[in-house]
C-alpha positions in Angstrom: 0.0 0.0 0.0 1.2 3.5 -0.9 1.8 5.8 2.0 1.9 9.4 0.7 3.3 12.2 2.8 2.4 15.8 1.9 4.4 18.5 3.7 3.2 22.1 3.8 -0.3 20.8 3.8 -1.7 23.7 5.8 -0.6 26.2 3.1 -2.3 27.6 0.0 -1.5 24.7 -2.3 -1.4 22.0 0.4 -5.1 22.4 1.1 -5.9 21.8 -2.6 -3.4 18.9 -2.8 -4.8 16.8 0.0 -8.2 16.4 -1.7 -6.6 15.8 -5.1 -4.3 13.1 -3.7 -7.2 11.5 -1.9 -9.2 11.4 -5.1 -6.4 10.0 -7.2 -5.0 7.4 -4.8 -8.1 5.9 -3.2 -6.4 3.0 -1.5 -3.4 5.0 -0.2 -2.7 6.0 3.4 -2.2 9.8 3.2 -0.6 12.0 5.9 -0.5 15.8 5.6 1.8 17.8 7.9 2.0 21.6 8.4 2.9 24.4 10.8 -0.7 25.5 11.4 -4.0 23.9 12.4 -6.1 22.8 9.4 -9.8 23.3 9.9 -11.0 21.3 6.9 -9.3 17.9 6.4 -10.6 15.7 3.5 -12.2 12.4 4.5 -9.7 9.6 4.5 -6.7 11.9 5.1 -4.8 12.3 8.3 -3.3 15.7 9.3 -0.9 16.6 12.0 1.0 19.7 13.0 4.7 19.1 12.5 7.6 21.6 12.6 9.9 20.5 9.9 12.8 22.5 11.3 12.7 20.3 14.4 14.9 17.3 13.3 13.9 15.1 16.3 10.2 15.6 15.7 10.7 14.9 12.0 12.7 11.7 12.5 10.1 10.5 15.1 7.0 11.1 13.0 8.3 10.3 9.5 10.1 7.3 10.8 6.8 6.0 12.1 4.8 6.7 8.9 7.5 5.3 6.6 6.3 7.0 3.4 6.5 5.4 -0.1 6.0 8.9 -1.7 6.7 12.4 -0.5 5.4 15.6 -2.0 7.5 18.3 -0.3 5.5 21.5 -0.6 6.6 23.2 2.7 8.4 26.5 2.1 8.6 30.2 2.9 7.2 31.3 -0.5 6.1 35.0 -0.6 9.2 36.6 -2.2 9.1 39.9 -0.3 8.7 38.1 3.0 11.4 35.6 2.2 13.8 38.5 1.4 13.1 40.2 4.7 13.4 37.1 6.8 16.3 35.3 5.1 17.3 33.2 8.1 13.9 31.6 8.4 13.7 31.2 4.6 17.0 29.2 4.5 16.1 27.3 7.6 12.9 26.0 6.1 13.6 26.0 2.4 17.0 24.3 2.7 17.6 23.0 6.2 14.3 21.2 6.6 14.9 19.5 3.2 18.2 18.1 4.6 16.6 16.8 7.7 13.7 15.2 5.8 16.0 13.5 3.3 18.3 12.3 6.2 15.3 10.7 7.9 14.1 9.0 4.7 17.5 7.6 4.0 17.8 6.3 7.5 14.5 4.4 7.0 16.1 2.7 4.1 13.0 1.9 2.1 12.3 2.9 -1.6 10.6 6.3 -1.7 9.7 8.8 -4.4 10.8 12.2 -3.3 9.0 15.0 -5.2 10.6 18.4 -4.3 8.5 21.4 -5.1 10.9 24.1 -6.3 9.8 27.1 -8.4 10.1 28.7 -11.8 11.7 31.6 -9.9 15.0 29.7 -10.0 15.5 30.8 -13.6 15.7 34.4 -12.5 18.0 36.4 -14.9 17.6 33.7 -17.5 14.1 35.1 -18.3 15.7 38.3 -19.6 16.4 36.6 -22.9 12.7 36.8 -23.6 12.3 33.2 -24.6 10.4 30.4 -22.8 12.8 28.6 -20.5 13.2 24.8 -20.6 14.6 22.4 -18.0 17.9 22.8 -19.8 18.0 26.5 -19.2 20.7 27.3 -16.5 19.0 28.8 -13.4 20.1 32.3 -12.4 18.2 33.0 -9.2 17.7 36.7 -8.1 16.3 36.6 -4.6 16.6 34.7 -1.3 13.5 32.5 -2.1 14.9 31.5 -5.5 18.4 30.9 -4.2 17.1 28.7 -1.4 15.0 26.7 -3.9 17.9 26.3 -6.4 20.2 25.0 -3.7 17.4 22.8 -2.4 17.2 21.2 -5.8 20.9 20.4 -5.9 20.7 19.0 -2.3 17.9 16.7 -3.4 19.5 15.5 -6.6 23.0 15.1 -5.3 22.4 13.7 -1.8 20.1 11.0 -3.0 22.5 9.5 -5.5 22.9 5.8 -4.8 20.2 5.8 -2.1 16.7 4.3 -1.8 15.2 7.7 -2.8 14.0 8.6 -6.3 14.2 12.4 -6.6 11.9 14.5 -8.8 12.3 18.3 -9.0 9.1 20.3 -9.8 9.3 23.9 -11.0 5.8 25.4 -10.9 5.4 28.9 -12.3 3.0 31.4 -10.9 -0.2 29.7 -9.7 -3.3 31.4 -8.4 -6.6 30.4 -6.9 -8.8 30.5 -3.8 -7.3 30.8 -0.3 -4.0 32.3 -1.5 -2.0 34.5 0.9 -2.8 38.2 0.5 1.0 38.8 0.1 0.5 37.7 -3.5 -0.6 40.4 -6.0 -3.7 38.7 -7.6 -5.1 37.6 -4.2 -4.6 41.2 -2.9 -6.4 42.7 -5.9 -9.4 40.4 -5.4 -9.4 41.1 -1.7 -9.4 44.9 -2.2 -12.3 44.6 -4.8 -14.3 42.4 -2.4 -13.9 44.9 0.4 -15.0 47.7 -1.9 -18.1 45.8 -3.0 -19.4 45.7 0.6 -18.3 49.2 1.4 -15.4 48.3 3.7 -12.9 50.4 1.7 -13.1 53.0 -1.0 -13.6 51.8 -4.5 -10.0 51.6 -5.7 -7.3 49.0 -6.0 -3.7 49.8 -5.0 -1.2 48.1 -7.3 2.5 47.9 -8.1 4.0 47.2 -11.5 1.2 46.0 -13.9 3.3 45.8 -17.0 5.3 42.6 -16.1 4.2 39.4 -17.8 4.1 36.1 -16.0 3.1 32.5 -16.8 -0.1 32.0 -14.7 -1.9 28.7 -13.9 -4.9 27.8 -11.8 -3.8 26.1 -8.6 -6.0 23.1 -9.6 -4.0 22.6 -12.8 -0.8 22.7 -10.8 -2.2 20.1 -8.4 -3.2 18.0 -11.4 0.4 18.1 -12.5 1.7 16.9 -9.1 -0.7 14.0 -9.1 0.2 13.0 -12.7 3.9 13.0 -11.7 3.3 10.8 -8.7 1.2 8.4 -10.8 3.9 8.1 -13.5 6.9 8.3 -11.2 7.6 4.5 -11.2 8.1 4.7 -15.0 10.8 7.4 -14.8 14.2 5.9 -15.5 16.1 8.3 -13.1 16.0 11.7 -11.5 13.7 14.1 -13.3 13.1 17.9 -13.4 9.8 19.3 -14.7 8.6 22.8 -15.5 4.9 23.2 -14.7 3.6 26.1 -16.7 1.2 27.2 -19.4 3.7 28.6 -21.9 1.5 31.7 -22.2 2.7 34.9 -20.6 0.0 37.3 -19.3 0.5 40.8 -18.0 -0.5 41.6 -14.4 -2.7 44.3 -15.9 -4.7 41.8 -18.0 -5.4 39.8 -14.8 -6.6 42.9 -13.0 -8.8 43.9 -15.9 -10.3 40.4 -15.7 -11.1 40.9 -12.0 -12.5 44.3 -12.7 -14.9 42.9 -15.2 -16.2 40.5 -12.6 -16.5 43.1 -9.9 -20.0 44.3 -8.8 -18.7 47.9 -8.4 -16.6 50.1 -10.5 -13.1 50.4 -9.1 -10.3 52.8 -9.8 -6.6 51.7 -10.1 -4.0 53.5 -8.0 -0.3 53.0 -8.3 1.6 52.4 -5.1 5.4 52.4 -5.5 5.9 50.4 -2.3 4.1 47.4 -4.0 6.6 47.2 -6.9 9.3 44.6 -6.4 12.9 45.5 -7.1 14.8 43.8 -9.9 11.7 43.0 -11.8 12.0 40.7 -14.9 9.6 42.1 -17.5 8.7 38.8 -19.1 8.9 35.3 -17.6 7.3 32.2 -19.1 8.2 28.6 -19.6 8.0 25.5 -21.7 6.3 22.4 -20.2 6.8 20.0 -23.2 8.9 17.6 -21.1 6.1 17.2 -18.5 3.5 16.8 -21.2 5.5 14.1 -23.0 6.3 12.2 -19.7 2.8 12.3 -18.2 0.2 13.7 -20.7 -0.5 16.6 -18.4 -2.0 19.8 -20.0 -3.6 22.8 -18.2 -7.4 22.7 -18.5 -8.9 25.6 -16.5 -9.8 28.9 -18.3 -8.4 32.0 -16.7 -11.9 33.6 -16.5 -13.0 30.6 -14.4 -9.9 31.0 -12.2 -10.5 34.7 -11.6 -14.2 34.1 -10.7 -13.1 31.5 -8.1 -10.6 33.9 -6.7 -13.1 36.8 -6.4 -15.8 34.5 -4.9 -13.2 33.4 -2.3 -12.3 37.0 -1.5 -16.0 37.8 -1.1 -16.4 35.0 1.4 -13.3 36.2 3.3 -14.7 39.8 3.4 -18.1 38.5 4.6 -16.5 36.4 7.3 -14.4 39.4 8.5 -17.5 41.6 8.6 -19.4 39.1 10.7 
């Protein structure tokens, strides 16, 4: 029987992953771990709080569970927050990976280790204006991306000749319900939802809207993770996969889409404090390797995605008001 461990299960993506994994692996034992309480746990899934930077706790719990598959989502991911708390970023994004791998190697049983990195690792490589492939040399530009890039190397190099089968996943920008308001699209939707119920004036504060990114619905990203786990036994060795649409969209176009769905007219106001330093104007990727290996393709239309995000923001606004 497969025993699937999902770390970072209390985060934005983790909540979506647990249900997706449960649906895809009906007979598996599934354990999600995270730093916070999780109010809604899918039927047939176990969830526990676990601090991944506590090596003793990790060795004890993971040693008991003995996973056959690990989807390692846990990370400090908002880039601005990661840059302002570099120690915590490195401790979780790199140090916790080391402790987790060490525990799995000590268990000594075959295990698929899927490490969720990020398209951010490409950094300056995007400046060429072409879609990046897995052969493009990463050139990370911030603490988050650096920690993920070194985490990839740790996973690939430290597992050579061991019982672990490493897979590196590089998802690009993904958006959807329940995302942290530190991310731009979630923030836009939140501001619109508050304006709709009169909790703030009818305007949206924004940073640089001209940059173009490769956006996916979080459900499509989860679908890619599941496809990879389903096909992992067929991979001949370590793998690295881009998870992206291949279609760049400007932040402005996403905001326009949200404004069209809004119940009130909102004004756009520039806020220089919201603009990130060292912005890459255009960043998008090529996911042909993933498509050929698993058959995965994104399915969800962006209009549907934005409607889900705005409905979630309205629910949050109503909950805050009550």
